C-alpha positions in Angstrom: -14.1 -2.7 4.3 -14.4 -6.0 6.1 -12.2 -6.6 9.2 -11.4 -10.1 7.8 -9.7 -8.5 4.8 -6.8 -7.4 7.1 -5.7 -11.0 7.8 -6.6 -12.0 4.2 -4.1 -9.6 2.8 -1.5 -10.1 5.6 -1.5 -13.9 5.2 -0.7 -13.5 1.4 2.1 -10.9 1.8 3.5 -11.9 5.2 6.8 -13.1 3.6 7.3 -9.7 1.9 9.8 -7.2 3.3 7.5 -4.5 1.9 4.2 -4.5 0.1 2.5 -1.2 -0.7 -0.8 -0.9 -2.7 -2.5 2.3 -3.7 -5.8 2.5 -5.4 -6.9 6.1 -6.2 -6.2 9.4 -7.8 -2.5 10.3 -8.4 -0.8 13.6 -7.7 2.9 14.6 -7.6 2.7 14.8 -3.8 1.3 11.2 -3.5 3.7 9.7 -6.0 6.7 11.4 -4.3 5.6 9.9 -1.0 5.0 6.4 -2.5 8.6 6.5 -3.9 10.0 7.9 -0.6 8.3 5.0 1.4 9.7 2.4 -1.0 13.2 3.9 -0.9 13.1 3.8 2.9 12.4 0.0 2.8 15.1 -0.5 0.1 17.7 1.2 2.1 17.1 -1.1 5.0 17.7 -4.3 3.0 21.4 -4.6 2.1 21.0 -6.7 -1.0 18.6 -4.2 -2.5 20.3 -0.9 -1.7 22.2 -1.0 -5.0 18.8 -1.2 -6.8 17.5 2.0 -5.2 18.1 4.3 -8.2 16.6 1.8 -10.7 13.6 1.1 -8.5 12.9 4.8 -8.0 13.2 5.5 -11.7 10.9 2.6 -12.7 8.3 3.7 -10.1 8.4 7.2 -11.4 8.0 5.9 -14.9 4.9 3.9 -13.9 3.4 6.9 -12.2 3.9 9.0 -15.3 2.3 6.3 -17.4 -0.8 6.3 -15.1 -1.0 10.1 -15.1 -0.1 10.6 -18.8 -2.1 7.8 -20.4 -4.8 6.9 -18.0 -8.3 7.9 -18.8 -10.4 9.9 -16.3 -14.0 8.9 -15.6 -16.9 11.2 -15.1 -20.5 10.7 -13.9 -21.9 7.6 -12.1 -19.1 5.2 -13.3 -16.6 7.2 -11.3 -18.0 5.8 -8.0 -17.3 2.2 -9.0 -13.6 2.5 -9.6 -10.6 4.6 -8.8 -8.5 5.8 -11.8 -5.1 4.3 -11.0 -3.5 1.3 -9.3 0.0 0.9 -8.0 1.7 -2.0 -6.2 5.3 -2.4 -5.1 6.5 -5.4 -3.2 9.9 -6.9 -2.3 10.3 -10.6 -1.7 13.8 -11.9 -1.2 16.0 -10.0 -3.7 13.3 -9.3 -6.2 11.3 -6.1 -6.6 7.9 -6.1 -8.3 6.3 -2.9 -9.5 2.8 -3.2 -10.9 0.6 -0.4 -12.2 -2.9 -0.2 -13.6 -4.9 2.4 -15.4 -8.0 2.8 -17.6 -7.6 3.2 -21.3 -10.1 3.5 -24.1 -10.7 0.2 -25.8 -9.8 1.5 -29.3 -6.3 2.2 -28.1 -5.6 -1.4 -27.0 -4.3 -2.7 -30.3 -1.7 0.0 -30.7 -0.5 -0.3 -27.1 -0.3 -4.1 -27.5 1.8 -3.8 -30.6 4.2 -1.5 -28.7 4.5 -4.0 -25.9 5.1 -6.9 -28.2 7.8 -4.9 -30.1 9.6 -4.0 -26.9 9.4 -7.6 -25.5 10.8 -9.0 -28.8 14.1 -7.1 -28.5 17.3 -7.8 -26.5 19.3 -5.2 -24.5 21.3 -3.8 -27.4 18.2 -3.7 -29.8 16.3 -1.7 -27.1 19.1 0.8 -26.9 19.0 1.3 -30.7 15.2 1.6 -30.7 15.3 4.1 -27.9 17.6 6.3 -30.0 15.5 5.9 -33.1 12.4 7.0 -31.3 14.1 10.0 -29.8 15.6 11.1 -33.2 12.5 10.5 -35.2 10.1 11.8 -32.5 7.8 8.8 -33.0 5.9 9.4 -29.8 2.2 9.2 -28.9 0.0 12.3 -28.9 0.0 12.1 -25.1 3.7 12.5 -24.7 5.9 9.4 -25.2 4.2 6.1 -24.3 6.7 4.2 -26.5 9.7 5.8 -24.8 8.4 4.9 -21.4 7.9 1.3 -22.2 11.3 1.0 -23.8 12.9 2.6 -20.7 11.0 0.2 -18.4 12.4 -2.8 -20.3 15.9 -1.4 -20.5 16.2 -0.5 -16.8 14.7 -3.7 -15.5 16.4 -6.0 -17.9 13.3 -8.1 -18.0 10.3 -8.6 -20.3 7.3 -6.5 -19.5 4.3 -8.4 -18.2 0.9 -7.0 -19.1 -2.8 -7.8 -19.1 -5.9 -6.0 -20.5 -9.1 -6.6 -18.6 -12.5 -5.5 -19.7 -14.0 -2.7 -17.5 -16.9 -1.3 -19.5 -18.0 -0.9 -23.1 -15.7 2.0 -23.6 -12.8 1.3 -21.2 -10.4 -1.5 -20.3 -7.9 -1.7 -17.4 -4.3 -2.0 -18.5 -2.0 -3.7 -16.0 1.8 -3.6 -16.4 4.3 -5.4 -14.2 8.0 -4.8 -14.0 10.4 -7.2 -12.3 13.7 -5.9 -10.9 16.2 -8.5 -9.7 19.4 -8.0 -7.6 22.7 -9.5 -8.7 22.8 -12.0 -5.9 22.9 -15.5 -7.4 23.4 -17.8 -4.5 20.4 -18.8 -2.3 20.2 -19.0 1.4 19.6 -22.5 2.9 15.9 -23.4 2.6 15.2 -20.3 0.5 12.5 -20.8 -2.1 12.4 -19.1 -5.5 10.3 -15.9 -5.4 7.5 -15.7 -7.9 4.6 -13.2 -8.1 2.3 -13.4 -11.1 0.6 -10.3 -12.4 -2.8 -12.0 -12.1 -2.2 -12.1 -8.3 -1.7 -8.3 -8.3 -4.9 -7.9 -10.4 -6.7 -10.0 -7.8 -5.5 -7.6 -5.0 -6.7 -4.6 -7.0 -10.2 -6.2 -7.7 -10.6 -6.8 -4.0 -9.6 -3.2 -3.2 -12.2 -1.9 -5.7 -14.9 -4.2 -4.2 -14.2 -3.0 -0.7 -13.3 0.6 -1.6 -9.8 0.3 -0.1 -7.5 3.2 -0.9 -4.1 2.2 0.7 -2.6 -1.0 2.0 0.9 -0.9 3.6 2.6 -4.0 5.0 6.1 -3.5 6.3 8.2 -1.8 9.0 6.1 0.5 11.3 9.0 2.2 13.0 8.6 6.0 13.2 10.7 6.9 10.1 8.6 4.4 8.0 5.3 5.8 9.2 5.8 9.4 8.1 5.4 8.9 4.3 2.3 6.8 4.9 0.8 9.7 6.9 1.6 12.2 4.2 -0.1 10.0 1.6 -3.2 9.9 3.8 -3.0 13.6 4.6 -3.0 14.4 0.8 -6.1 12.3 0.3 -7.8 14.0 3.3 -7.2 17.4 1.7 -9.5 16.5 -1.2 -12.4 15.5 1.1 -15.3 17.9 1.5 -15.0 17.9 5.3 -14.5 20.7 7.8 -11.1 21.2 9.3 -12.1 19.7 12.7 -13.3 16.5 11.1 -10.1 16.1 9.1 -8.0 16.8 12.2 -10.0 14.1 14.2 -9.6 11.5 11.4 -5.8 12.2 11.1 -5.4 12.0 14.9 -7.1 8.5 14.9 -4.9 7.3 12.1 -1.7 8.5 13.8 -2.7 6.7 17.0 -3.5 3.5 15.2 -0.1 3.5 13.4 1.7 4.2 16.6 -0.3 1.4 18.3 1.3 -1.0 15.8 4.7 0.5 16.4 4.4 0.2 20.2 2.8 -3.2 20.6 3.6 -5.5 17.7 6.0 -8.4 17.9 9.4 -7.4 16.6 10.5 -9.8 13.8 14.1 -9.5 12.5 14.5 -6.1 14.2 11.5 -4.8 12.4 8.1 -3.7 13.7 5.9 -5.4 11.2 2.3 -4.9 10.7 -0.4 -4.0 8.1 -2.4 -0.8 7.6 -5.4 -0.3 5.4 -7.6 2.7 4.8 -10.9 2.7 2.8 -14.0 4.7 2.4 -17.6 4.0 3.3 -20.1 6.7 2.1 -19.2 9.7 4.3 -16.7 8.0 6.5 -13.2 6.6 6.4 -12.7 3.0 7.5 -9.3 2.0 8.9 -8.0 -1.5 9.5 -4.7 -2.3 11.2 -3.2 -5.7 11.9 -0.1 -6.9 13.7 1.3 -10.0 15.5 1.0 -10.1 19.3 2.3 -12.6 21.8 -0.3 -15.3 22.8 0.4 -14.6 26.5 -1.0 -11.1 26.1 -4.2 -12.0 24.2 -6.5 -12.4 27.3 -5.4 -9.1 28.8 -5.8 -7.3 25.5 -9.3 -8.8 24.9 -10.3 -7.8 28.4 -9.0 -4.3 27.9 -10.8 -3.7 24.6 -14.1 -5.2 25.9 -13.9 -2.8 28.8 -13.3 0.2 26.6 -16.3 -0.8 24.4 -18.5 -1.1 27.5 -18.0 2.6 28.5 -19.9 5.7 27.4 -18.4 8.9 26.3 -18.1 10.4 29.8 -16.6 7.3 31.2 -14.1 7.0 28.4 -12.9 10.6 29.1 -12.5 9.8 32.8 -10.5 6.6 32.1 -8.3 8.6 29.6 -7.5 11.3 32.1 -6.7 8.6 34.8 -4.3 6.9 32.4 -2.7 10.3 31.6 -2.1 10.8 35.4 -0.7 7.2 35.6 1.9 8.0 33.0 3.5 10.5 35.4 3.8 7.9 38.2 7.0 5.8 38.6 6.9 2.3 37.1 3.7 3.0 35.2 3.5 3.6 31.5 -0.2 4.4 31.2 -0.7 1.1 29.3 -3.4 1.0 26.6 -4.0 4.8 26.6 -3.8 4.9 22.8 -6.8 2.6 22.3 -8.8 4.6 24.9 -8.0 7.9 23.0 -9.1 6.3 19.7 -12.3 4.9 21.2 -13.4 8.3 22.6 -13.2 9.9 19.2 -15.1 7.2 17.3 -18.7 7.1 16.2 -18.9 3.3 17.0 -17.2 0.8 19.3 -13.7 -0.6 18.5 -14.2 -3.7 16.3 -11.5 -6.3 16.7 -10.6 -9.8 15.9 -7.8 -12.0 17.3 -6.7 -15.0 15.3 -4.1 -17.6 16.5 -1.2 -18.0 14.1 1.0 -20.5 16.0 2.0 -21.5 19.5 3.6 -18.2 20.2 1.8 -15.6 18.2 -1.7 -14.4 17.3 -2.9 -11.8 14.8 -4.8 -8.8 16.1 -7.1 -6.9 13.6 -8.6 -3.6 14.5 -11.4 -1.9 12.5 -12.6 1.6 13.1 -14.9 4.0 11.4 -13.8 7.6 11.6 
């Protein structure tokens, strides 16, 4: 996972109140935490709070679609792709929910016919069709694909967007996007109309596959918002064939990186905004974080990280202990202790990049291998 990908993603989703992308295996625990994280962000946006139930229902329906109808891969091909993709983003008063899963190519025609049928009907006609499918039990052999699509269209009140992309000779990737709009009609002064095409979501997924990125979260990094992210990561760690000490070390590094954003990022509209990405590289996890910092702090931060990278393990331990002692002294917060603690647990130096955004702010990217 390239350090430059941090700003690449952030620059494209910087206007979003929330953008969450997940590329990997799905379990009940992971899907519950993805919904929980999205609900937290919805609750903090007044114009979206009324959409909470609908958004949660539609996300759950997408997850069920991935789990119920997605195909699992075995053998060598498994290493080249994860089996499910999920994206949720909020821009202005519109919520986008995009899902992706593998299907066998012979099943495309039938699924496309279902989608075309659903999109051809209005609200009342969808209600009638839903009842007919329930009464006649006209459902797929995997448990109700038709019903799920009908419910997505009914609850969102919008046409379903979808794309089939070739994956291999036997499989295709099926992408589905739901748009959920609030009832607010008037625009704020200077506000542009929100638009997010499904092809853009597919582009994000392709980049995640290429760089083996598992999770991307851009949003509020206050303590309450961080917790569901950590639970998603913890669930993925449980599946890794690593000893308990290694998993504990990785998790500690992740917590420190997330808290580093929470402590030091520029506060925008009362939110601690940043971006967090986690990927895999052979036997290691790769973690990227990014957040805005004040330009006046750039030189000091650069000097601090360069100094950390110049020290060996013993020197890092001594510096860490000194900073711990400084914390207990009046008027001293033990500045920068988080980065020191991270560095002494890593197998390689802290990799960082600082990119000027405007006259007041720069973007700090951190990249670590754990």
